[in-house]
C-alpha positions in Angstrom: -126.4 119.5 -27.8 -126.3 123.0 -26.3 -129.4 122.2 -24.3 -127.9 119.0 -22.9 -124.7 120.9 -21.8 -126.8 123.7 -20.3 -128.9 121.1 -18.4 -125.8 119.3 -17.1 -124.3 122.6 -15.9 -127.5 123.6 -14.1 -127.7 120.1 -12.5 -124.1 120.3 -11.3 -124.7 123.8 -9.9 -127.6 122.6 -7.8 -125.7 119.5 -6.7 -122.9 121.7 -5.5 -125.3 123.8 -3.4 -126.7 120.9 -1.4 -123.7 120.6 0.9 -122.9 124.4 1.2 -123.5 126.2 4.5 -125.7 129.1 3.7 -125.0 131.3 6.7 -123.1 130.9 9.9 -124.7 128.1 11.9 -127.1 127.1 9.1 -126.8 123.5 8.0 -128.1 123.4 4.4 -129.9 125.2 1.7 -133.1 123.3 2.7 -132.8 124.6 6.2 -132.3 128.2 5.0 -135.5 127.9 2.8 -137.5 126.5 5.7 -136.3 129.4 8.0 -137.1 131.9 5.2 -140.6 130.4 4.9 -141.2 130.7 8.7 -140.0 134.3 8.7 -142.3 135.2 5.8 -145.3 133.5 7.5 -144.6 135.3 10.8 -144.3 138.7 9.1 -147.5 138.0 7.1 -149.5 137.2 10.2 -148.2 140.2 12.0 -149.1 142.4 9.0 -152.7 141.0 9.1 -153.1 141.7 12.8 -154.2 145.3 13.7 -152.8 145.1 17.3 -149.2 144.6 16.2 -147.2 147.2 14.3 -145.4 144.8 11.9 -143.2 147.6 10.5 -141.5 148.2 13.9 -140.8 144.5 14.5 -138.0 142.6 12.9 -138.3 138.8 12.4 -135.3 136.4 11.9 -135.4 132.7 12.0 -132.5 130.2 12.5 -133.1 126.5 12.7 -136.8 127.0 13.5 -136.2 129.5 16.3 -137.8 132.9 15.6 -136.1 136.0 17.1 -138.2 139.1 17.4 -136.6 142.5 17.8 -137.7 146.1 17.4 -140.1 148.2 19.3 -143.7 147.9 20.7 -145.8 150.5 22.4 -147.0 148.2 25.1 -146.2 144.9 26.9 -149.5 143.6 25.4 -148.3 144.3 21.8 -144.9 142.6 22.6 -146.6 139.5 24.1 -149.1 139.3 21.2 -146.2 139.4 18.7 -144.6 136.5 20.5 -147.9 134.6 20.5 -148.3 135.2 16.7 -144.8 133.9 16.0 -145.3 130.8 18.2 -148.5 129.9 16.3 -146.8 129.6 12.9 -146.2 126.0 11.7 -142.7 124.6 12.2 -141.6 127.2 14.8 -139.6 125.4 17.4 -139.2 128.4 19.8 -139.5 132.2 20.0 -137.0 134.7 21.5 -138.9 137.9 22.1 -136.3 140.7 22.3 -138.9 143.4 21.4 -138.3 146.6 23.5 -141.4 148.3 25.0 -141.2 152.0 24.6 -143.8 154.8 24.7 -144.0 157.0 21.7 -142.5 160.5 22.0 -145.0 163.4 21.9 
């Protein structure tokens, strides 16, 4: 009996989440998961690429649009980060707000 009540409580919890907005402007839990997956894929591809300093670039995704921010040491690095993000499945657009700055000596 306890297992049935627990299962029912879990099912109701998940049912309640289906209609909740996750963050401002986000439509559903499913959309949030999709955006999180895109963000993870972009970060992983940047981490694998030796020409992009993934630790200096922030990645956020909202409704399939990836926003890049942070710093790059060259315009080439900035552009390549945008190309990487655009090549990830389900990306609808890229906003490349990375700032190009030369390292201090």
